[in-house]
N, C-alpha and C positions, 0 to 999 in steps of 0.2 A: 359710409366708409368704415367706421369703427366696427360694425357688424361683419363686414366683409373680411376685415383683418382678423377678427376673433374666429370666424369660420375657417379661414385659411390656416391659422395657427393650430386649431383643433385637428384639421386634416393632416397637417405635417406631423404633429405629435402622434396621431394614431398610426400613421405610416411608419414612423421610426420605431414605435413600440412593436408593431407587427413584425417588422423586419428583424429587430433584435430578438424577439421571441422565437422566430423560426430559426435564426442562426444559433442561439445559445441553448434553447430547450432541447434540440436534437443532440447536441454534444453532451449535455449532462446525462441524458438517458443512455447514450451509448457508453459513456465512460463508467457509469455506476454499475452497469450490468456485469456480473461475474467477478467483481473485485473482491468482495468479502469471501465468497466460497473458495476462491483461488488461494488467498493467503491463509485461510483457515486450513485448507487441505495441506498446504506446504508445511505449516507449523505442526500439525498433527503427525504428518509423515516423518518430519525431522525428529520430533520427540520420540516416536516409535523406534526409529533407527538408532538413536542414541541409547535408548533403553535396552534394545537387543544387543548392541555392541558392548555396552557396559556390563551386561549380564555375562557375556561370554569372555570378554577380554579385560574385565575389570582388574583382576589380580596382576595380569601381565602389564597393563598400563600403569598401575600403581608402582610396580617394581621398576619399570622404565623411568618413571618420573623421579622416584627416589634416587636412582642411579645418576640421573642427569643433575639433580640438585647437589648430590654429594660430589660429583665431578667438578661443579662450579665452586662450591664452598670449600672443598678439600676435606670434608668430614665424611667418615664412614659410619 
């Protein structure tokens, strides 16, 4: 009787482990694919756009910022 219980427990544990592996291993593989290259690409493109815009519009943006601050503080 004790051997039968041990064998049955081992079968149940193996079945649960196999089902969990199938369920969660597939999700992890799908979720991990493409995440890092995507956010790296977005970060690099954003930094490039900011650099290009700052190079062309930097003086105008700085003047606009100074005007806005002086309008709030009342100082010129």
